[in-house]
C-alpha positions as CSV (number, residue, x, y, z in Angstrom):
1,M,-1.3,-28.6,-14.0
2,E,-1.3,-24.9,-13.3
3,L,0.6,-25.2,-10.0
4,L,2.7,-22.1,-9.8
5,D,-0.1,-19.6,-8.8
6,R,-1.1,-22.0,-6.0
7,I,2.3,-22.5,-4.3
8,D,2.7,-20.1,-1.4
9,S,6.4,-19.9,-0.4
10,T,5.5,-18.1,2.8
11,S,3.1,-20.9,4.0
12,A,4.1,-23.2,6.9
13,V,2.6,-26.1,4.8
14,P,5.5,-27.7,3.0
15,K,5.6,-27.1,-0.8
16,Y,5.3,-30.8,-1.6
17,L,2.0,-31.0,0.3
18,Q,0.8,-28.0,-1.5
19,V,1.5,-29.8,-4.8
20,V,-0.3,-32.9,-3.6
21,N,-3.3,-30.8,-2.6
22,A,-3.3,-28.9,-5.9
23,V,-3.4,-32.2,-7.9
24,I,-6.3,-33.6,-5.7
25,E,-8.2,-30.3,-6.3
26,D,-7.7,-30.6,-10.1
27,I,-9.0,-34.2,-10.1
28,E,-12.0,-33.3,-8.0
29,A,-12.7,-30.3,-10.3
30,G,-12.5,-32.6,-13.4
31,I,-9.4,-30.8,-14.8
32,L,-7.3,-33.9,-14.4
33,K,-9.1,-37.1,-15.5
34,C,-8.5,-40.8,-14.9
35,G,-5.9,-42.2,-17.4
36,E,-4.5,-38.8,-18.2
37,R,-0.6,-38.6,-18.3
38,V,1.0,-36.2,-15.8
39,P,4.4,-34.6,-16.5
40,S,7.5,-36.4,-15.2
41,I,9.3,-35.2,-12.1
42,N,11.9,-33.4,-14.1
43,E,9.3,-31.9,-16.4
44,T,7.2,-30.6,-13.5
45,S,10.3,-29.3,-11.7
46,E,11.4,-27.3,-14.7
47,M,7.9,-26.1,-15.7
48,Y,7.1,-24.7,-12.2
49,Y,10.5,-23.7,-10.9
50,L,10.2,-26.1,-8.0
51,S,13.0,-28.3,-6.8
52,R,13.2,-31.9,-8.0
53,D,13.1,-33.1,-4.4
54,T,9.8,-31.3,-3.8
55,I,8.1,-32.8,-6.8
56,E,9.6,-36.3,-6.0
57,K,8.2,-36.2,-2.5
58,A,4.8,-35.0,-3.8
59,Y,4.6,-37.8,-6.4
60,R,5.6,-40.3,-3.7
61,V,2.6,-39.2,-1.6
62,L,0.3,-39.3,-4.6
63,R,1.4,-42.9,-5.4
64,K,0.9,-44.0,-1.8
65,K,-2.6,-42.6,-1.9
66,G,-3.2,-44.4,-5.2
67,I,-3.9,-41.1,-7.0
68,I,-1.2,-41.6,-9.6
69,S,0.4,-44.8,-10.9
70,S,3.6,-45.4,-12.9
71,V,3.8,-47.3,-16.1
72,K,7.3,-48.4,-17.0
73,G,8.8,-46.6,-19.9
74,K,5.8,-44.4,-20.3
75,G,5.5,-42.2,-17.2
76,C,2.9,-41.4,-14.5
77,Y,-0.9,-41.4,-15.0
78,I,-3.9,-40.4,-13.0
79,S,-5.5,-43.5,-11.5
80,S,-8.9,-43.9,-9.9
81,G,-7.4,-43.7,-6.4
82,L,-9.6,-41.0,-4.8
83,S,-11.7,-42.8,-2.3
84,T,-15.4,-42.0,-1.7
85,N,-15.1,-43.1,1.9
86,K,-14.9,-40.2,4.3
87,V,-11.9,-40.1,6.7
88,R,-12.9,-40.1,10.4
89,V,-11.1,-37.7,12.7
90,L,-11.3,-37.5,16.5
91,L,-10.2,-34.1,18.0
92,L,-9.3,-34.0,21.7
93,F,-9.0,-30.4,22.9
94,N,-8.1,-29.2,26.4
95,K,-10.8,-26.4,26.3
96,L,-13.0,-24.6,23.8
97,S,-11.9,-21.0,23.6
98,A,-12.0,-18.5,20.8
99,Y,-8.5,-19.6,19.7
100,K,-9.4,-23.3,19.8
101,K,-12.5,-22.6,17.8
102,A,-10.3,-21.0,15.1
103,I,-8.2,-24.1,15.0
104,Y,-11.3,-26.3,14.8
105,Y,-12.9,-24.4,12.0
106,S,-9.7,-24.3,10.0
107,I,-9.4,-28.1,10.2
108,L,-13.0,-28.4,9.0
109,K,-12.4,-26.0,6.2
110,V,-9.4,-27.9,4.8
111,L,-11.1,-31.3,5.1
112,G,-14.5,-30.2,3.9
113,E,-17.0,-32.9,3.0
114,D,-14.2,-35.5,2.8
115,A,-14.2,-36.1,6.6
116,V,-16.3,-36.7,9.6
117,V,-14.8,-34.7,12.5
118,D,-15.8,-35.3,16.2
119,L,-14.7,-33.0,18.9
120,H,-14.3,-33.7,22.6
121,I,-12.9,-31.6,25.5
122,H,-10.7,-33.2,28.2
123,H,-10.4,-30.2,30.5
124,Y,-6.6,-30.7,31.1
125,D,-7.5,-34.0,32.8
126,G,-5.4,-37.0,31.8
127,K,-7.9,-39.5,33.0
128,I,-10.7,-38.0,30.9
129,C,-8.4,-37.9,27.9
130,S,-7.3,-41.4,28.5
131,G,-10.8,-42.6,28.7
132,L,-11.8,-40.9,25.4
133,I,-8.8,-42.4,23.6
134,Q,-9.4,-46.0,24.9
135,E,-13.1,-45.8,24.1
136,N,-12.3,-44.8,20.5
137,I,-9.2,-46.8,19.6
138,G,-9.8,-48.3,16.1
139,K,-12.9,-46.2,15.4
140,Y,-11.1,-43.3,13.8
141,D,-8.5,-42.8,11.0
142,Y,-6.8,-40.0,12.8
143,Y,-6.5,-38.8,16.4
144,V,-5.6,-35.1,16.9
145,V,-4.8,-34.4,20.5
146,M,-3.9,-31.2,22.4
147,P,-1.6,-32.6,25.1
148,H,-2.2,-29.9,27.7
149,I,-2.6,-32.1,30.7
150,A,-2.5,-31.0,34.3
151,T,-3.6,-34.1,36.2
152,N,-3.3,-37.9,35.7
153,V,-0.4,-37.4,33.3
154,D,0.7,-41.1,33.5
155,S,-2.7,-42.3,32.5
156,F,-2.7,-40.0,29.5
157,T,0.8,-41.0,28.4
158,Q,-0.1,-44.7,28.5
159,A,-3.3,-44.1,26.4
160,L,-1.4,-42.0,23.9
161,N,1.0,-44.8,23.2
162,K,-1.9,-47.1,22.2
163,I,-2.6,-44.8,19.2
164,P,-0.7,-45.9,16.0
165,E,2.1,-43.5,15.3
166,D,0.9,-42.7,11.8
167,K,-2.6,-41.9,13.0
168,L,-1.6,-39.5,15.8
169,I,-1.2,-35.7,15.5
170,L,-0.2,-33.6,18.5
171,L,-1.6,-30.1,18.3
172,D,-0.4,-26.9,19.9
173,K,2.3,-28.6,22.0
174,N,4.9,-31.2,21.4
175,I,5.7,-33.5,24.4
176,D,9.1,-35.0,25.3
177,T,7.6,-38.0,27.1
178,Y,6.2,-39.3,23.8
179,T,8.9,-41.0,21.8
180,G,7.0,-42.2,18.8
181,S,7.2,-40.8,15.3
182,C,3.8,-39.1,15.3
183,G,2.8,-35.9,13.6
184,A,2.8,-32.5,15.4
185,V,1.9,-28.9,14.7
186,Y,3.2,-27.2,17.7
187,Q,4.4,-24.1,19.6
188,D,7.8,-24.1,21.4
189,F,6.4,-22.0,24.2
190,E,9.7,-21.2,26.0
191,R,11.7,-20.3,22.8
192,D,8.8,-18.6,21.1
193,I,8.0,-16.2,23.9
194,R,11.6,-15.3,24.4
195,K,12.2,-14.8,20.7
196,A,9.1,-12.7,20.3
197,L,9.9,-10.4,23.2
198,H,13.4,-9.9,21.9
199,S,11.9,-8.6,18.7
200,G,10.3,-5.9,20.8
201,E,13.4,-4.9,22.7
202,D,13.2,-1.3,21.4
203,L,9.6,-0.9,22.9
204,L,10.3,-2.7,26.2
205,S,13.5,-0.8,26.9
206,K,11.6,2.4,27.9
207,Y,10.0,0.6,30.9
208,R,11.7,0.1,34.2
209,K,10.0,-3.2,35.1
210,F,8.3,-6.1,33.2
211,V,5.6,-8.1,34.9
212,L,4.1,-11.4,33.7
213,V,0.5,-12.0,34.9
214,Y,0.4,-15.8,35.1
215,P,-2.8,-17.2,36.7
216,R,-2.1,-20.2,38.9
217,E,-5.6,-21.6,38.6
218,I,-5.4,-22.0,34.8
219,S,-3.1,-24.5,33.3
220,Y,-1.0,-22.4,30.9
221,P,2.4,-24.0,29.9
222,I,5.0,-23.3,32.5
223,E,7.5,-22.8,29.6
224,I,5.9,-19.4,29.1
225,V,7.3,-18.4,32.6
226,K,10.7,-19.9,31.8
227,G,10.9,-18.0,28.5
228,F,9.8,-14.7,30.1
229,R,12.4,-14.9,32.9
230,Q,15.1,-15.9,30.5
231,F,14.4,-12.8,28.3
232,C,14.4,-10.5,31.3
233,R,17.7,-11.9,32.5
234,E,19.2,-11.4,29.1
235,M,18.0,-7.8,29.1
236,S,18.9,-7.2,32.7
237,L,15.3,-6.1,33.2
238,E,13.7,-6.0,36.6
239,H,10.8,-8.4,36.5
240,S,8.2,-10.4,38.5
241,V,5.6,-13.1,38.0
242,I,2.2,-12.5,39.7
243,G,-1.0,-14.5,39.8
244,C,-3.5,-11.7,39.0
245,I,-3.3,-8.0,38.1
246,H,-4.4,-6.9,41.5
247,Q,-1.5,-8.6,43.3
248,E,0.8,-5.6,42.9
249,P,0.0,-1.8,42.7
250,L,-0.2,-0.4,39.2
251,T,2.9,1.8,38.8
252,A,4.1,4.0,36.0
253,G,7.1,2.7,34.1
254,T,5.9,-0.9,34.2
255,A,5.1,-3.1,31.2
256,Y,2.7,-6.1,31.6
257,L,2.4,-9.4,29.7
258,V,-1.1,-10.8,30.5
259,L,-2.4,-14.2,29.5
260,E,-6.1,-14.1,30.6
261,E,-8.7,-11.8,29.0
262,S,-10.0,-11.0,32.5
263,D,-6.6,-9.6,33.5
264,L,-6.5,-7.7,30.2
265,A,-9.8,-6.0,31.0
266,N,-8.9,-5.3,34.6
267,L,-5.5,-3.8,33.6
268,I,-7.1,-1.4,31.1
269,T,-9.8,-0.4,33.6
270,E,-7.3,0.3,36.3
271,T,-5.0,2.2,33.9
272,R,-7.9,4.5,32.9
273,A,-9.0,5.0,36.5
274,K,-5.5,6.2,37.5
275,G,-5.4,8.6,34.5
276,M,-2.5,6.7,32.9
277,V,-2.0,6.1,29.2
278,L,-1.3,2.7,27.6
279,G,1.9,2.8,25.6
280,K,3.3,5.7,27.7
281,E,3.1,5.2,31.5
282,I,2.0,1.6,31.2
283,G,3.0,-1.0,28.7
284,L,0.7,-3.9,27.8
285,I,1.2,-7.1,25.8
286,S,-1.6,-9.6,25.6
287,Y,-1.2,-13.3,24.8
288,N,-3.0,-14.6,21.7
289,D,-4.6,-12.3,19.2
290,T,-8.3,-11.7,18.5
291,P,-10.0,-9.2,16.1
292,L,-11.1,-7.1,19.2
293,K,-7.5,-6.5,20.3
294,K,-6.8,-4.9,16.9
295,I,-9.2,-2.0,17.8
296,L,-9.4,-2.0,21.6
297,D,-7.7,1.2,23.1
298,N,-6.3,2.0,19.6
299,G,-4.7,-1.4,19.4
300,I,-3.4,-4.0,21.9
301,T,0.1,-5.3,21.3
302,V,0.1,-9.2,21.3
303,V,2.4,-12.2,21.2
304,S,0.6,-14.9,19.3
305,T,0.8,-18.0,17.2
306,N,-1.3,-18.3,14.0
307,H,-4.2,-20.5,15.2
308,E,-5.9,-20.6,11.8
309,L,-2.6,-21.8,10.2
310,M,-2.2,-24.4,12.9
311,G,-5.6,-25.9,12.0
312,E,-4.9,-25.7,8.3
313,T,-1.6,-27.5,8.6
314,A,-3.1,-30.4,10.7
315,G,-5.9,-30.6,8.1
316,Y,-3.5,-30.9,5.2
317,M,-1.6,-33.6,7.0
318,I,-4.8,-35.6,7.4
319,K,-6.0,-34.9,3.8
320,N,-2.6,-35.9,2.3
321,K,-1.9,-38.8,4.7
322,Q,1.5,-37.3,5.5
323,I,2.7,-37.2,9.1
324,E,5.5,-34.9,10.2
325,K,6.4,-32.4,12.9
326,I,5.9,-28.7,12.0
327,H,6.6,-25.7,14.2
328,N,3.8,-23.2,13.9
329,P,4.8,-19.5,13.5
330,F,4.8,-17.2,16.6
331,M,5.4,-13.5,16.6
332,L,5.0,-10.1,18.4
333,V,2.4,-7.9,16.7
334,R,3.2,-4.2,17.4
335,R,0.3,-1.9,18.3
336,N,-0.2,1.2,20.4
337,S,-0.4,-0.4,23.9
338,L,3.4,-0.8,24.1
């Protein structure tokens, strides 16, 4: 098994799951064949400079999936455990945006032809999400749910508890009200935004005031506001939270953090109309990255999670039948607008 060149130490996917995936890929490619002996845990650990614990966890998953089997006194062998039956996955997203599409397509890419994936949108409504869950209990092998719920929260929570723990993956957000041992690939919105802004202290320090444009009519996590305010208090920075970009006059020496694309467009338009320059008189940070923001106005600074990686991680969990909680990376990407 030529594993070393396929193990990415910078990936959020645990190394043992990367080992599992590499073995499955080699079986599917015909490199490893049924009945073939695989190296022992110690042999594999020494051969590929991976910890014994990593290889032991990987082999445990492979045994559970029936992909390898142990013969006493002889070692481990490839068995005929790869199933031809496709895994069925139900995705329940709060909305379908460019970012959610990136997650969706990443999941599809990882699972490939081994899965049937159905997508439904619950529009932040706990009643709709609850109905979709109850209609489909027992019909799917995995339920991947974005728990961004604004209404009928109790109904949603009750329905969520009906999904077997080992079949549930929470995506984008972890929730304290769910106490089961389900999987999760999540953002910690309050901590993430605060930490990302601190990484840009040198850029933000040249502005007199910092404004968060937080639209009330759209259900963004309130933790974003909490993290923003905590950062500003720690920096002793004058700040405010407004509902739209037109709520306050645009003034030089102010930096803005905008969540919605419409507010981004309006802020750029108004900045140009007043003859101001982004990154000098006006600072701008946008929430969630897109290819367009890399080139718009010579580059828009963003705070963003890695949506493609979020989908990939969820896909690997499903593919490898391994449920755990993984925090998805979040960072400040520096560009000219700040």
